[in-house]
N, C-alpha and C positions, 0 to 999 in steps of 0.2 A: 379547418382553416379556410376562410373565404378569400382566397387570393386571386381568383379569376372568375369570369362569368360562368364558366363551366362548373366551377365549384358551387356557385349560386344555384345553378340549375339542379345539381344533385341534391343540394340542401332543400330546395323547394319541393322536389319530387318526394323526398323523404317526409317532409311535413304534410304533404297531401295524403300520403299513405297512412300516416298516423291519425290524421284528422282528430287530434285531441283537442276538445273544446274546453279550454280552461276558463273558469269563471274568475274574473279578476278579484271579486270579493273574497274568494277562498285563499287568494295569495296574500291578501293584505297583512295578516299576522307575521308573514315572513320578512316583511320590509323593516328596515331600520327607521328610527325616528326621523332621521334626515330625509330619507326617501319619502316618507309620508308627508313631511312638510313641503318637499319639492312638488309632489303631486297636487297638494292643496293650492300652492302658489301658482302653478301652471294653469290649473282650472280657473282660478280667479282672474288671472291676466287674460286668458283666452276669452272669458265671458265679457270682461271689460272692453276689450278691443274689437269684439265681434258685434259691435253696436249697429253699424251701418256700413255701406260701401266705402265711405270716405275714411273711416277709422281703420277698416281692414287694409285698404289700399296703402295707406301710410305705414301701417305696421309691417307689411311685406318689404317696403322700401328700406325702412330703418334696419330690418334684419339683414337685408342684402349688404347695406353699407358696413355692417359689423362683420359679416361673413360672406365676402364676394365669391368664395369657393362654392357656395350653394346657389348655383345659377338660377334654379327655379324661382327663387325669391324675387329676382328682377323680372323674370318672365311673368310670374303671378301678379306682380305689381302692375305691369303694363296691360295685361289682359283684364285685370280688375278695374283699371281706369276705363276701359272700353265698356265693361258691364255698367259702370256708373253713367257713362254717356248714353248707353241704351236705355237706362232707367229714366233719365231726364228728357230724352227725346219724346217719351210718351206724353210729357206735359209741355213739350216745346212747340215751336211755330207750326210744324207740318203734321206730325203724327197726331197731335191733339185734334186736328180737323178731320183726320182720316179714320181714326179708330174710335168707336163708341167708348164711353167712360167705363162701362163694364169690362171691356177688353183691356183698356189701359190698366185697370186695377189688377186683372188676372195676369197680364204680362209682367207687371212689376213684381207681383207675388212670386212668380216663377223665377225671375232673375234674382230676386232677393234671397229666395230659399237656396238656390244654387250657390250663390256667393257666400251665404252663411254656412252652408254645409262644408264647402271646401275649406274655409277658414277654421272651422271647428275640428276638421281632420288634420290639417297641415300645421297649424300654429303650435300645438303641443309638441309635434315632432321637432320643430325648430328649437323650441325651448330645451327639449331633452338633449339635442345636439349641442346647444350653447353651454348647458351644464357640463356636458362631457368634455368640451374644449377647455372650459375654465378650470375644471378639476383634473384635467389631463388624464381622464379615465372614463371609458365609455359607460354610459348610463342607460343603454337601450333596453335593459330589463324593465324599465318604467313604461315603455311604449304600450304594452297590453292594457295598462290601466286607463289608456285613452282610446281603447278599441282600435288601435292602429292595425292595419292589415298585416298578416304574416309576411306577405310579399315585401312591404316596406320595411318591416323590422329586419328582414334578411338583407335588403339592399343597403340599409344604414350600416349594418355590421360590415358589409363588403366595402362600402365607401370609407369607413373608419380605417380599414387596412390598406386600401388601394389609392385613396384620394382621387378616384375616377369621377370627376365632376359631371362629365357628359352622361355617363350611365345613370348616375343618381338623378339628374334632371329628367332624363327620359323615363325613368321609373316613376318619378312624381307625376309626369304627364299621364302615364298609363293609369297610375293609382287614382288621381283625382277624377279622371273621366269614368273609370270603372266604378268608383265610389258613387258618382252621380247617377249612373245608369239605372239602378234599381230604385234609388231613393227619390229621383227627380224625373228622369225621362220616362221610366215605366210606371210612374205613380198614376193611378187611375184618375185622381182628381185633376192633375195637370194635363193628362191626355184629353180629358173632357173639356176643360176650360181654356187650354192654351194650344198644345201641339196638334190637336184634332180639329181646330176651328178654321173657318174660312179666313179669318184675319191672319192667322199664322201662315197659311198657304200664300196669302197675299204678301206677307212679310218676306217669305222666302223668294217669291216671284220677283219682288222689287229689289231683291238682294240687299236687304237692309242690314244683314249681319256681316258688314265689313269690319275687320279688326285692324285698327290703325296704330302704328307706332310713330309718333312725331319725334323728330330729332333735329338738332342743330347741325346743318351741313358744314363740315370743316370748322366746327366750333364757332361759326358766326351766329351770334345771338339773334340777329334780326331775320335770319333765314331759316324758317322751320320747314323741313321737308317731311314727307310721309312715306313709310313703307308699310306693308301689311299683306293681308290675304282676305278672302271671302269664304266663310263657312257656308257651303251650299246645302248640306244635309245635316242640320243640327241634331236630328234624332238618331243619327248613325254613330255608334261608338267608334267604329273604325275611322270614320271621317273626322271625328273630333280629335282622336289621337294623332292622326295625320296632320291636322291643322296645327296642333301643339308642336309637333316636330318641325314643321315648316317655320313656325314663328321662332322657335329656338334657333334654327340655323340662321335666320335673319339677324338675330341679336348677337349670337356668339361666334358666328363664322365670318363676320365682316367687322373689322376693327373700327372703321369710321362710323358705322351705325351704332355700335356699342358705346363708343365715346360720346357720340352726339345725343343718344338717348339718355345717357346718364347726366349729361350737362343740362339737357332740357328738363328732365325729371327733378333735378335740384332746383332749377330756376322757377318751375311752374308747379306749385303745390296743387294737388287734385281737389277740385271743387265739385266735379260732376258736370260742369257746364262745358260745352264744346268751345267756348271762348278761350278756355285754357290753352288750346293749341292754334286757334284760328280766329283771333279777334277782328280781323278784317271782314269776316263773313258772318260771325255769330256774336251776339251780345247777351249778357245775362240780365239786361233790362229790356222789357218788351217795347219796341219802337213802333209797333203796328197800330193802326186805327181799329178800334173794336168794331165788329160787324161789317167791315168793308170786305168786298169780294177779293179773293186772292189773285194777284197778278204775278207772273213769273219774275223772280228776282235774280236768279243765278244762271250764269252761262260760263261753262268751262271753269267752274270753281271760283268765279269772280262775280262780284255784285254787278248787276246791270246798272247803267247810268241812272243816278237819282234814286235807286232802290234802297230800302231800309234793310239793315242787317236782320238775320233770322234770330228769333228768340230761342235761347238755350239756357234754361234756368239752372242755378246751382242745386245740388241734390237736397240741401236742407230746406229750400223753398218749394221743391217739387213733391217730396214724399216725407212723411213722418217715419220715425224708426218703427220697425215692425216687430211684434213679439214672435217668438219661435218655440215650438215644442221639441223636446228631446226626440232624437230619431232612433231607429233600430241600431243595435250594435253588431249585427252579423257581419262577418268578413266576406267581402266580395270575391276574394281570391279562390279560384277553383281549377285553374289551368295554367301550368308552367309555360305553355307556349306563348303567353303574353310577352315573355322575354325576347321573342323574335323582333318585337318593335324597337328594341334597343339598338339593333344594328345600324351603323352609320349609313346615311344616304346622301345623294348629291345635294348641293346647296340650292337654295330657293331664291329667286331674284326679288320677290316682294313688290313688284310694280303694282301699285294700288290706286294712284292718283286719278288716272283716267276713268277707272271703274267707279270710284267714289264720286267723281264729278257727275257721271252719267246717272248714278243712283239718286243724287239730289234732284237732278232735273226730272227723273222719272216720278219721284214723289210729288214734285210740284204739279206735274201733269195730272197725277191721280187725284190730288186735292182739287184742282180746277174741274176735273171731270165730275167729281162727287158733288161739288157746289152747283154745277150746271144741271145735274140730274135733280137735285133738290129743288132748284128754281122751277124746272119744268113741271115737277110734281105739284108745286104750289100753284102754278098757273092753271093746271088742269082741274084743280079743286074749286 
């Protein structure tokens, strides 16, 4: 019986010792007709909603509204919004001037593959839980058919008995980042084209990986505030799990933030444009004059006098839907010590505004420096 986390640890140790690799195909004949239909339905729904960042982001939010006890669904929704903004930044006012098109395409592929992978892994788990709740009977024997990690299968069974939303959410943070580690971060192609490039080092240097959670302060619709954090070493598994834990504590340990985020998410459907949360600074229509040299427009997160808003396109105008190939089905889980990440830690204050404002100004300076360099080169020829 999985009544406590120490029971979970024992169970995981046992599973690691056995290391029984079951091929789901061999198990198929043991399933009832109803089970087979459920598997088929979940596969179809996952494929349909895993179309692009906007469809995934919305699917996470819809699931959270149905099952608010599954905290990760809201956390995943908010992080997924940020992934969408990062995608459209590549075609927006500033980064399109800073990154060559080759890098824009490579960075988008990297973000899109990560976003697609996480949805492919997580969404079937949500469906299996939903079926369990509706039928008032756990259906977690279906999880291996979606190549769900042994770790998550065990955590779902524990959650079903304990109702421990915090531990399940932490387990999902550990799972999604461990799942990405081999398939994305350690993928040779992406190491060559993204994480090993000069552009990526510049990206980290300029601290472009701010994760922002907009929310209505004290429920006032006109007043959008921001909390968040900066991921400083995206290629570190430990760092990414730590960032996930910090973001969780922002959302679920501060009632006013949770209420404000939910109200904001309801009112502002995700388009991928940063205009979604900051229409004073960003616009989804390009207001700039083509070919004119860039002049600074932002000071302390406000437009300078007479300056035009920064262009931030919706996802559907920035990038076409990308095709994906099926990935390997191997289980990442190989060390029960990952459970140590679940322990509660001190809350995180989430002050991000100052950092984010400075980031925008840094990028503006980088754009102007690049343009000045290109002009000098032209003059020398």
